[in-house]
N, C-alpha and C positions, 0 to 999 in steps of 0.2 A: 504494500500500500504506500503510495507516495505521500510525502510530508505535506501538510497544509501550507498554504501561502502564509508568509510572514508579513505582518504590518504592525509597526509601532505607532500608535495613535498619540500617546502622551509620554513624555519623559519629565520626571520631577527629580530635582537634586535636593537631598536632605542635607541641610547645612550644619551638620555636626562636625566633630573633629575625629577622624578624617571624614569628609563628606562622602556620600554614596548615592548612586542613581536608583530610581524606581522606573522600570520600563513597564508600560501598560499597552497591551495590544492583542493581536490574534496570531496564533500559530507559533508562539514563543517557546513551546516545550520541545518540539521535535526537530527543529532546524539548527544550523550551526552558524548563521549569519549574525551580524552585530545586534546586540540587545536580546539574544536568545540565551537560554540557560547555559548551553554548551560553550557559548562565546564569553559570557561574563565570568564564569568560573575559570580561574587561571591556574589553580593548583592541579597537580597530576594525579593525586589519589583522592577520591571523593567518597565520603560516607553519605550515602543517600538514605535518609531516615524518613519513613512514611508509615501510614497505618494500613491495615488490611484492605479497607475499602478503596482508598485512593490508589494504593499500589496496584490493585487489580486493573484500574483504568489507565494509569499514566506512567507507572514505573518503567515499563518496558521501553516506551518511546524516549523517556529522559535518559535512561541508561544507554540506549543505542546512540542517541545524539552525543552523549559524552564520549562513548567509545569511538564514534566517527571523528571526534575532535582529538583523538589520541590520548584520552584520559582513562585511568583505571577507576571503575566504579564498584564499590562494595555496598550491597543493599542490607538495610536493617529495617525490619517490619515489626511494628508494635500493634497491639489490639486497638481497635477504634474506640474512641470515647474518652471522657474525662479521667476514668480510673488509670489510664496510662501515664498521667502526670503524677507519678508516685516515686518515692525514693527507691523502691525495688526496681522499677523499669529503668530509672536513671542509672542505677548502679550496674544493671545488666548491660546496658548499652556501652558504658565505659569499658567494662571488662571485655566485651566482644570487639571493641575497637582495638584494644591492646592485642588480642588474639589475631586480629586481621592485619597487624603490622603497621598501624597508623603511627606516624611521627608528627612533629610540629609543623611539617611542611604540607600536611594534608588539609582537607576542608570538610566541613559538614554542610550538607544541603538539605533543608527541610522542604519536603514535598507533601503538602496536605493543608489541613485547617489549623485553627489556632492552637489546638492541643499539641499537634506535631511541632508547630513553630516554637511554642514555649519550651517544650521538652528538648527538642533538638538544639535550640539556642543555648539552653543551660548546659547541655552536654558540650557544645563548642566552647562555652565560656570556661568550663571546668577542666576539660581534657588537656593534660600537660600545661596547665595554667592558661589555656586559651589558644584556639586555632581558628582559622578563617571560617566564616559562617555566611551562608547565602539562604535567602528566603524565596520559595516558590509557592505562594499560597494558592490553594485550589478552591477555597470557599469564599463567599463574599465577605463573611465576617472577618476572616484572616486578611483578606485583601485590604480592607479599609481600616483595620484596627491592629491586630496582633503582629502583622509582618513589618510594620514601620514603627520605629521608636526605640528599639533595643532592649525592651523588657523581656526577660526570659524567666522561667521558673517552673516549679512543681508545687503540688499541694501537700498539705498535711491533713490528718483527720480533723484537726482543729480549725481548718479554714483553707481557702483558696490562695495559691500563690504566696505562701508564707516563707518559701525558700526560693532564692533565685539570685540573679545578677543582671546588671546592665551590660549588654554585649551587642553592639551594633553590627548589623550585617554588612558585608562588603557590597552587596547589591540585592535588590528585590526585583523579581521578574513575575509580572502578573499577566497570565494568559486568560483573557476573558472567555475563551472557548470552554474552559473547564466549568463555567457556570451552566452550560447546557445540560450537564449530567447531574447537576445539584438538585436534590429534592426541593419541591416548591416551598415546603415549610422552612427548610434551611436557608433558602434565598431570602425569605421574609425575615428570618432571624438576623441575617447579616445586615439587612436594611436598617435595623435598629441603630447600629453604630453609625452608619452613613447618615441617617436622619439626625442623630445626636450631633454630628459635626455641623449639620445645617443649623441646628439650634444655637450652637456655640459661636459660629463665625461665618457662615455662608448661607444667607437666606435664599439664594437662588436654588439651592438643593431642594428646599421645601416647596418650591414652585413645581417641581417635577416628581417628587417622591412623597407619597405614592401618587400615581397618575396612570392614565390609559396607555401611555407610551413607555412606562417603566415596567419592564418585564424581563425575565432572564433569557428570552429568545429574541430580544431586541437586537438591532444591528450592533456589531461589535464596537463601532465608533461611538455610538450613543452610550453604551455601557462604559466604555473607556473614559468618556468625558465626565460622566457622573462619578465614577470611581476616582478619577483624577482630581476632581474638585474636593472630594472627601479626603483623599490622601494629602492634598495640599494643606488643608486645615490642620491635620495632625502633624505634618512635617514642619509647618511654621511654628507650632506650639512647642514641638520637641526641640527644634533648633534654638528656640529662645530659652529653654529650660530642660536641658538634657537629663539631669539627675533628679527632676521633680522637687526642686526647692521652692517653687512658687507657681508660676503660671501653668505648668504642666498639670497641676492638680485639677484644672478645669476639665480635663478629659475624663474625670471621674463623675461627670454629671450622670445621675441615675444609678451609679455603681455602688454606692455605699449600701443602700437597701438591697440591690441586686446580689451582691456577694453574700450578704446574710441569708437571703432567700435560697441561693444555690447551696450554701453550706448546710443549711437546715434540711433541704430536700435530699441531700446526699446521706443524711443520717437515718435513712429508712423511715422517714416521716411522710413521704409523698406517695399517695396511692397510685399515681400515674408514673412513678419513677422520678429520677432527678429532674429538676427544673432546668431547661436549657438556658444558656447564657443570654441569648437574645430575648427570650420571654422574660427573664428576670430583669433585664435592663429596661425593657418596655414598661413593666410595672414600676421600676425605679424612677423612670422619667415622669410618669404620671404622679407618683408620690411626691417628688420634689416640686412639681408644678403646683400641687395643693399647698405645700409648705410656702412656696414663693407668693402665691396669691394671698395666703393668710397674713403674710408679712407686709403686704401692701405693694408688692412688685407687680409687674404686668401679669394678668391672668391668662395663661395659655392652656388652661385645663381642657377647654373644649377642643382646641386644635390637637393636643396630644392625645386626648381620649379617642378622637376619630382615628388617629394613626394607630393606637393600640388595638382598636377594633380590627383594623386592616391586618395587623400582625397575627391576630387570632391566637393569643398565647394560651398555654395550658392553664387550668384553674390554679389559683393561689393555694388553696387548701392549707392555710395556716389559721388555726382557730384563735390564737391568742398572740398579740404583738409581743407580749412578755417573753414568748419562746424565742424571739429573734434577738432580744437584748444581749445575750452572751456573745452572739456572733457579731453584732454591731460593735461591742466593746473591744473585740479583737482586731478590728479593721486596721490594716497596717498604715492607712493614711492619717491616723490620729497623730497629733503632735502635742507632747507634754500632757498626755492623758485626756486632751480635749477632742471631742468628735468634730471633724471638719466635714461640712456638707457644701456641695456646689449647688447654688440656686441661680436662676435667671432673673436679673432685674428687668431685662427686655431681651428679645431675640438678638443674639450677637453680643450681649453684655452679661457674661457670667460673673458671679462673685462668690467668694469663699465666706462661709458663715460658721462660726465655732461656738455660738451661744444659744443654739436651739435647746429648748427645754423638753423634757420627756412628755409633758402634756401637749406640746405642739406636735411632736412626732405621733402621739397617739391619736390626735384629732385628724391628722393627715392620713393615718392608717385607717381610721374608721371611714373616711371618705373613699379611700381606695377600695376597701372591702365592700362598701355599699355599691360600688360600680362594677364589682367583679363579674356579676352575672350578665351584665350588658356588654362587657368588653371581651369576655372569653367564650 
């Protein structure tokens, strides 16, 4: 089968030190021309880390393209899903890389969604005190969020991403063709982060998402444009605050509650299984919209409620807000013991708030729960 045509629609340079490119286009997995995976990876021995689902679709073509470019590729496949972001899987991958003969001149390539990117990035940051790392995200969520910014990590039973490191990739290659095989629910999940970036800094995204022309089978240049707008928002924020000392915290809009919901649902409390990240963030965005409105900021609850309906998240299924308090208390974004929440004063004007009282949180929670039946 011949390789698909290659077209780079968008290139974004992330201005960290050192800077790195993000290529967005079509046919970037299987060819060896500029901007494709095989061209941007310069190391000769590549650890291709993927999960079972993604590997079945794309690992062969990426490995063949690397081989055609004269590179040696060793594959490492993990189970699909959040449980792979564990100490056990992390340790196994490190040991297997030693057995495969990797030295400091090798590279790690993450092929998959956010779980694979976080895990593989932490492997790259840790192996022999750090080796080259490349991101090739195949889910919309990973394309617009996890693949850019250098955050890597794994989970502990006590919470998400409590172990990790900042380790920037050498390059990110986004092939929008991979969205064609993405389940519709996962496409909507990824849209939550794209929409969040619109709320934070690019209202033009909100004009198109969701909308009749926004779909995963849209022309690749349309998808590349919207993904590019979202990536630019994150790239600009990361460049201004690489280590999350200030402005980068704005990217946590909706995530404080979301991480608590995810951690709670992973402790065998959720009858429908663990709550996916996109669903959790969707609820988190609506929750902080209620907090913002109650504080006298712009009331965006109607707009965000309509978006959450479009996402069609799984039910909350948390009977008591008090059950989430231990998880909120462990959030790694806290400073000096104070909870930090990101609220919107207006679209495009996020602010950090550290004086929210429990009664304010409970009122916003009650409003969210009251809407659950209509948004899920």
